[in-house]
C-alpha positions in Angstrom: -82.4 66.5 97.5 -82.4 67.9 94.0 -79.6 65.5 92.8 -81.6 62.6 94.2 -84.6 63.7 92.2 -82.5 64.1 89.1 -81.0 60.7 89.6 -84.4 59.1 90.0 -85.6 60.8 86.8 -82.5 59.5 84.9 -83.0 56.0 86.4 -86.4 55.9 84.6 -84.5 56.5 81.3 -81.9 53.7 81.9 -81.9 50.6 79.7 -82.5 47.2 81.4 -78.7 46.6 80.9 -77.8 49.9 82.6 -80.2 49.2 85.5 -78.8 45.7 85.9 -75.2 46.9 85.9 -76.0 49.7 88.3 -77.6 47.3 90.7 -74.6 44.9 90.4 -72.2 47.7 91.4 -74.3 49.4 94.1 -72.9 47.5 97.1 -69.3 48.0 95.9 -69.9 51.7 95.5 -71.3 51.9 99.1 -68.3 50.1 100.5 -65.9 52.4 98.5 -67.7 55.4 100.0 -67.3 54.0 103.5 -63.6 53.3 102.9 -63.1 56.9 101.7 -65.0 58.3 104.7 -62.9 56.2 107.1 -59.6 57.2 105.5 -60.6 60.9 105.7 -61.5 60.5 109.4 -58.1 59.0 110.0 -56.3 61.7 108.0 -57.9 64.6 109.8 -58.1 62.9 113.2 -61.8 63.3 113.8 -65.1 62.4 112.1 -67.9 64.6 110.9 -71.3 63.8 112.2 -74.3 65.1 110.4 -76.8 66.9 112.5 -80.2 67.8 111.2 -82.1 70.7 112.5 -85.3 72.6 111.6 -85.4 76.4 111.0 -87.9 78.8 109.5 -87.6 80.5 106.2 -89.6 83.6 105.2 -91.2 83.5 101.8 -93.9 85.1 99.8 -97.2 83.2 99.5 -100.6 83.8 98.1 -103.4 84.2 100.5 -107.0 85.4 100.4 -108.3 88.5 101.9 -112.1 88.8 101.7 -112.6 87.1 98.4 -109.5 88.7 96.7 -106.0 87.4 96.2 -103.3 89.0 98.3 -99.6 88.4 98.7 -98.3 87.7 102.3 -95.2 86.8 104.0 -95.2 83.2 105.3 -92.8 81.2 107.4 -92.0 77.8 106.0 -90.2 75.1 108.1 -86.9 74.0 106.5 -84.7 71.1 107.5 -80.9 71.9 107.2 -77.8 69.9 107.9 -74.6 70.9 109.7 -71.6 68.7 110.2 -70.1 68.7 113.7 -66.6 67.3 114.4 -66.6 64.3 116.8 -63.7 62.5 118.3 -62.6 59.1 117.0 -60.8 56.2 118.4 -58.0 55.7 115.9 -57.6 52.0 116.7 -61.3 51.4 116.1 -61.2 53.4 112.8 -58.1 51.5 111.6 -59.8 48.2 112.4 -63.0 49.3 110.6 -60.8 50.3 107.6 -59.2 46.8 107.5 -62.6 45.1 107.7 -64.0 47.3 105.0 -61.1 46.5 102.7 -61.6 42.8 103.3 -65.3 43.1 102.7 -64.6 45.0 99.5 -62.6 42.1 98.1 -65.6 39.8 98.6 -68.0 42.4 97.2 -65.8 43.0 94.2 -65.9 39.3 93.4 -69.7 39.2 93.8 -70.0 42.3 91.6 -67.9 40.8 88.9 -70.3 37.8 88.8 -73.3 40.0 88.7 -71.8 42.1 85.9 -71.1 39.0 83.9 -74.7 38.0 84.4 -75.9 41.4 83.2 -73.7 41.4 80.2 -74.9 37.9 79.2 -78.6 38.7 79.8 -78.5 42.1 78.1 -75.7 42.0 75.4 -74.8 45.1 73.5 -76.3 45.1 70.1 
């Protein structure tokens, strides 16, 4: 969560050129991530499925006790993630990998066009 907040904070500092280039390459980056994930699944023989669960965490909190401030222990709900191994169908994963690689070729061509547009619209000074 913190890296996402930091990324959003940095995005506010990006120049229009940087924002344009980032947007132009976003789909390609997503496809690359999916390709890497599929290759890892095939290499290890199983996939990792994220499972979200809620647990409680004990923390100190300020509370009031008859018009005076007091410290108490409070339980705070917290969402956590664990990865569980799940079986894969190798044929399906291999087909998905082939399709992703084909999709990547098309996305790369589109990204190059978008990058050229960004470079023309926001030239380096």
